[in-house]
N, C-alpha and C positions, 0 to 999 in steps of 0.2 A: 504494500500500500504506500503510495506517495504521501509525503508530508511536507511541512514548510521547509525543512532542511534537506530534502532530496534534491539531487542534481536535476536539471531540466535541459534536455538536448533538443534543439530545433535546427534543422539542417546540420551544418558542421560546427555549430556553436553550442557549447555546454555552459550553462550557468551553475555555479557551485551550490546555489540554493534557489528557492523560488520566491525570493524577496527582491523587488525592484524599487528603486527610487523614481517616483513619477516626475515628469517634466513640470517645473514650476518657474514662472517668469520672475526674474530677480531685478530687472531694471538697473543693471550694473555695467552695461557695455558702452563703449565709446566707438562710434563708427561701426557698430555691429560686431566688434571684436571681443573675443574671450581674453581675459587677462589674469593677473595673479589672484584676484578674488575668486574666479571660477576654478582655478587650480586648487585653491585651498578648500573651497566649499564642496566641490565634487570629489576631490581626493579624500576628504574626511569621511564621506559616506562610503567610498570604496574600501578604505581601511577599517571602517566600522562594521563591515561584514555584509553589506548589500551585494547580491549577486549580479544585478544589472543596475547601472547608473545612467540616468539621463540628465543632460542640462535642461534648460527651458525649451519651449517651442522655439525652433531656430528658423528665421524667416528666409524664404527663397528669393525675396526682392526687398529693396529698401522700403517700399510702400506696403510691404507685407508684415511690418513690425507693429506692435501695439503702440510703442513710443519710440522716440529717437534714442532711448537708452536700452533698447532690446537687442538681443543677439541675432546675427545673421550668418549666412554662408553663401551669399550671392556674389562674392568677390574673391578672387584668388588670394588677395592679401589677408583674408580672414582665416585661411586654412591653418596657418602657423599656430595661432592661439588654440584652435581646436585640437591640433596635433599634440600640443603640450598636455592638454587635458586627457586625451585618450591614452597617452603614454603613462601618465600618473595612475589612471584608473586601472590600466592593464598591469602596471607594476604592483598594485595592491591586490591582484588576482581576481578582479571583477571584470565585467564586460561593459564597454562603453557603448551606449545607444544614443541615437540622435532622432529627434522628432522634427520633421520638416513641416512647415505650414505657412499660411498667408492669412492675415487677420481680416482681409476684405473690408467690409463696411464697419468693422469694429476696431479699426486702427486710428491713427492720428490723435492719440490721447495723451493726457498727463498721467503720471503714476496714481494708483488708487488712493494712496494716503494723501494725495493732493486733490482728491475729489473724483479722479477717473473721468473727468469731462473730456469730450472730444474737442479738438482744436479745429478752427476753420482752415480751409486749404491755404489761405494767404498767410497764416501764421508762420513765423520762421521755423517752428518745430512741428508744423502740421503738413498735411498733403491731401490731395484729392483721393477720397476713399472710393472703392469700387465694389461691385457685386454683380449678381446675375441680372438684376433689374434695378431701376432707379427708386428703390424703396428704402428710406432711412430706417435704421433700427428703432428710432424713437426713444421712448421712456425718459425724455428730458435730457439725457446725458449724451446722446448721439443724434443730434437733430439735423446735421448738414446733408446737402444733396449727395446722392450716391451715383457714381458713373456706372451705367449699364455696359458691361463688357461686350465688345464685338467678338465675332467668331475668330478673326485673326488674333485679337488680343488673348482669347482663351488658348489658342494654339501656342502663342508665345509663352504663356504661363506654364503650359505643360513642358515646354523646353526648359523653362527655369527650374521646374521640379527635377528634371533629369540632370541639369547642370549642377544643381545643389547636391544631388545624390552622388555624382562623380566626385565633387569636392569632399563630400563626407567620407567616401572610400579613401581618397588621398590622405585625409586627416587621421585615418586609422580606426574609424568607427566600424563595429562588427554587427550592429543591429540597427535597422532603420524603420522608424514608425512614421506614418503620414497622419497629420492632424486633420481629421474630417469632422470635428465636433465643435461645440461651445460657441456657435454662432459665427465662426470664422468663415473664410471664403468657401471652402468645399462644403461645409455644413449649410451655408445659405443657398448653394445650388441644390442641395438635397431637399430642402424644406420648401413646401408651397407657401409658407408665410413670407419668405423672402424672394422666392423665385416665381415671377409672373411671366416668364418668357413664353413665346408661342412657337419657337423654332425647335430644333432637335435637342436643345438643352433645357427644355421646360415642358410642363404639363404632366405627362404620364410619369409613373415611377421609373420606368426604363430611361426616359429622357432626363429626369432629374438626377439620376445616378450616372449619367454619361460623363459629366465632368470628372467625377471621382474615378471612374473606371479608366478613363483616358490618362489621368494623372498617374494612376497605378501602373498602367502599361508603359508610360514614358520612363518611370523609375525602374521598372523591372528590366527594361532593355539595357540599362547601364549598371544596375546593382547585381552583383554576382549571385547566381542561383545557390551557391553554397552558404550564403548569409541570409538570416531571417529578414523578411519584409512584412511588416505588420501595419496596422492602422488603428487609430482611435476614432470611432464613429459616434456622432450624436444620434442615438437610436430612438429618442422620444422627445418631442417638444412639449409634452404635457399641455396640449392645446387642441381643441376639437378640429382646427383647420391645419394642424401641423403634421410633422412626421410621426408615424406610429411605430411601435416596436415590431409589429407584424411586417410592415414594409421593410424595416431594417433587416429582419431575418432574411427576406428574399434578396435584398441588395448584397448582403454579406455572402450569400451563396454565390452570387455572380462574381464577387471579388475573389472568392476562393478559386473559381475557374480561371481568373486572371492572374493567379500566382500569389495570392495572399497566404501567409503562413500562420498568422494568429490574429484574432480580433480582440481589440480593447474597447469595451463599450462604456458609454457615458451619456450625458444628456445632450439634447439638441442645442439649447441655448439661443434660439432664434427669436425669443420674445421674453419679456419679463411678466407677461400676463399668463401665468401657468396655473393649472388646476391640479392640486394634490401631487406636487413633485415629491420624490422619495428621498431626497438627499440627506435628510436628517435621520433616516432609519439606520440602525446598525447593519453592517454588511449589505448596504442598500441595493447594489446591483447583482448580488450573487445569484439569486434565484433566476433572474433574467439571463445571466451569463450561462447558467446550467441549461436552460431551455435552448439557448442558441447553440450550445455545444452539441446537445442531443440532435437537434433538427438539421444542422448544417454539417456537423462532423469536423469541426475545426477547433484547435486549441484556443482558449479564451483567458482573458484577464480583465480586471477592472480595478478602480482605485478609490472607491468611496467607502469611508468609515470602516476600515479594516485594521485600525491601529491597536486593537485588543489582540494580543498574541493568540489566545485560544480561538477567537473568531477567525483569524487569518488561517490558522492551522486547520480548523474545521472545514473551511472552504476548499482547501487543497485535499484533505483526506476524503471528503465526500465525493470528490471528482468534479465538483461544480466549477472550480477554477484550476488552471494549470500554473498560474503565476499570480502573485499578489503585488500590486503597486501601491506604494505609500507616498503621500504628499506631505501634508503637515506633520504627521508622525516622524518623517525623516528630517524635517526642519527642527522639530522639538528635540530629537535625540539622534545624533549621528551614529550612535551605536545601538540603534533599535534592534537589529538582529541578535546582538549579544544579550541584550535585556530579554528579548523574547525567548531565546534559548534557555536562559536561566529560569524564566517564568514557567516554561514548559518542561523543565526537568531533564534537559539533555546532559549527557555525562561530561562533555568537553566544550562548554560554550566559548571558551577563549581561543579555541582553534579558529574562530572566525576572524580574529584580528591578526596583524602581522606576527610572524613567529617570535620575534624578539620581545614584543609586548606581551604576547600570550605566555611566554616562559615566565616572566616576572609576575604576571597576574595569577597564574596557576600555582606559583610557588610562594605566594605571599605568606610571610610569617609575622605573627603579632595579632593585634586586635582586628578580627575579620572585617567588621563594617568600616574600618578606617580606610580601606582600599578605595572607597567611594562608590561601590555598587550597592544599590538598595537590596535588602533581603528579599529573596524570591517569595512571592505570595501564592496562595492557592489559585489555580486558573479560574478566571471569571466565567460566569454563565455564558454558554455559547448559544447564539441564535442560529439554528440550523436552517439550511436551505430546505424547501418543502419536500424535495425528493430524498433527503438524507435521513438515515436512521441514527438514533443516538449511539448504537453499538458501533457504527462505522466511523465515528468521529470522537472517540474517547480521547480527550486531550491529555497531554503530559505523559501518562503512564505508557502509552504505545508509541511515543515519538520515535523511538529507535527501531520500530518494527520494520 
């Protein structure tokens, strides 16, 4: 039985465990470049035991960033900073992944702690945002006109995806994820809330998925078959006129036929007017991921509310997830995997950190709590996916099974 600390192999890449750090925008780049901050921040999580480490969503074009402070890989000069990061992550025995994306009509903003407001195109730090149609996001924060992309511009964007994938390979990334969620460009093409086109890229589900499938094809042509190609899809807008999970299952089946190796599911994010979103639920997307895996036959992951070790382990043991992605828990604790291993009762939790650190931590002499690790507690109550049985996910005691 697989568990949280089992290796995971997809194509020719093996993760040392099934814990990944989810992409999170840091607003720390200058001219889209990675620098010493990213080396420190991402290296700390790799040395802390994560099997897969992502930087933030990395833009395929300057106007594909959220702010002027966000990372990109749209220029050859940006490769060096990424290469420093991948070398550090690899040196800490983790796998470096990159998530490529374009913010579409949700770009040209200021950082969220400054209000997250959209800047007008004429602002020195702003630009003309684009999307499938001239439909602003609205909600008071993103009120400016949206440029409806022409077909030649769509084709150029697909070339930008491919060029970014080539640079990602040059930089040493071994796992590539495409960001098709959270109201960004690909997500807006997929959603009828944002996509009002009447040509081959709008209307039917097949047409609304076309931008995504062509982007996937463009990347698959340059990204080696031996390396994983995955995507994060906005699978539900939680709106009666938006994307439904049933549509997403169909679309992911098409993506599998186009070379997708794993599906990472999340929310659509194409409107703030949602009905009963599930993001506050523990293990929010696990049951839906399990359904997707059963119906499409593809490995799955998600990243919502899985920071309780017993819940994360249960999601793997039940077969609902193949990989757990952690966002805020990874920010809160760079050594989350070590903490989880102690909470779940593994015999050698410090094997997850570099060998020299692990030696001293395993051979600590003196007052035990003084080493700085909290005393392990009893595993918390697990919220099981609907199809799992309690016997199949007994946490802690069966971790080394």
